[in-house]
N, C-alpha and C positions, 0 to 999 in steps of 0.2 A: 744483951751481950751480942756483939757482932764480930766474929772472928774472920781471919783472912785465909782460911784453908788449912791444910796440913803442912806444917813446917818440916817435920821429918818423922820417920818411923824407926824405932830402935829394934835391933835384932842381935841376939846373943850368938856368938860363934866360939868354937874352941880354939881355933888357930887363925889369927887375923891374917897372916900371910896367905894361907890357903884360901880363905874366904875372899880376900881381895883379888886373888888371881881368878877365881870363879866369876865373881861379879863384874870384873873388868874385861877379862879375856873372853869369857863365854857370853855374858849378857850385854857387854859393851858400855857399861857405865864408867864414869871417870871419877877419880879421887878429887874431891873438892877441898878437903882439909884433913890433916893428920894431927893426932893429939898424943902426947906422951904424958905419963903420970902414973898414978896408982893403977889405973886400968888403961891398957892400950886400946885405942879406938880410932875410927876414921869416919868421915862423911863421904858418901858417894852421891854425885849428881846424877839423877835418873832422868832429868829433863823436865819433870813437873814437880818433884819434891826431892828431898834428900833421904837417903837411907843411911842410918847411923849404925855401924857395926861395932859391937863391944866384945872384946876378947875375954872369954870366961873359960880358961883352960880346965878348971876343975868341975865345971858344971856338968852334971849328968843330963845331957841334952835330951835323950830319948824319953826319960821320965818326965821332964818338963813339957816336952811336946805332946806326949800322950795325955798329960793332965789338961793341957790347953785344948786339945782336939784330937780325939782318936780318928775322926773322920775327915780331918783337913779343913774344918771350918775356920780355924785361926790360920790365916794365910795372907800373903801379899800378892796382889794382882797387878801386873804391869800391862799397859795398853800398847796396842800397835794398830796399824790400819789393815784393811782386808788384803791389799796388794802385797804387803810384806809378810803376811802370816805364813804362806807356804815355805818361804825361804827361812823363816825362823824355825819351823819344824825340821827342815833339813839341817840347820845349824845344831839343833839339839841332838839329832842323830849323829852328825859328824863328831860331836864332842862326847859321844857315848853316854848321853844323859837319858835315863829311862823316864818316860812320861806316859801319862794317861791321856787319851784323846787323839785327835780333836773331838771335842764334845760340844754340841749346841745346847746351851743352858740359857733359857730366857731369850734375850735379844742379842746374845753374844756367842761366839765360838771360841773355845779355849783349849789349852793344853795345861796339864798339871804335872808338877815334878817337885823334886826336893833339892835344896842346896847341899853341899858336902856335910853339913851338920844336921840335916834332916828337917830344916825349916820348910814348910809348905809354900810353894810358889806357883803362880799361874801367869800365863800370858794370854791375853784376851783381845779379840777384835770384834767388830760388829758382825753379826750372823748374816749369812747370805740367804735371807729368806724373803 
């Protein structure tokens, strides 16, 4: 089997409108497609793959996230380059997003934070070592 990479990553959110605002206004992604139907969802273009947000208003997010990863191992990491990284940290601060880091982990430097539904996110660049 030879696959062509990751097509998309699916993420559950309680409020699609609030999640869309966070992922577009704060993280700078663009809506690629919208879907209507039994479950409201949309696809965001992240530049390298798509992020598929599924609205699940009755899902108890914290219990689901705790089951997946109490320590944040289940997460989505977005990449950037070394030069943009300080500006990204300033954007997180400007948007009042609490984050951990920057941390040097392996060959990368990253900040860790959560989206409005508690999904673990990371922004990573090459470490300056």
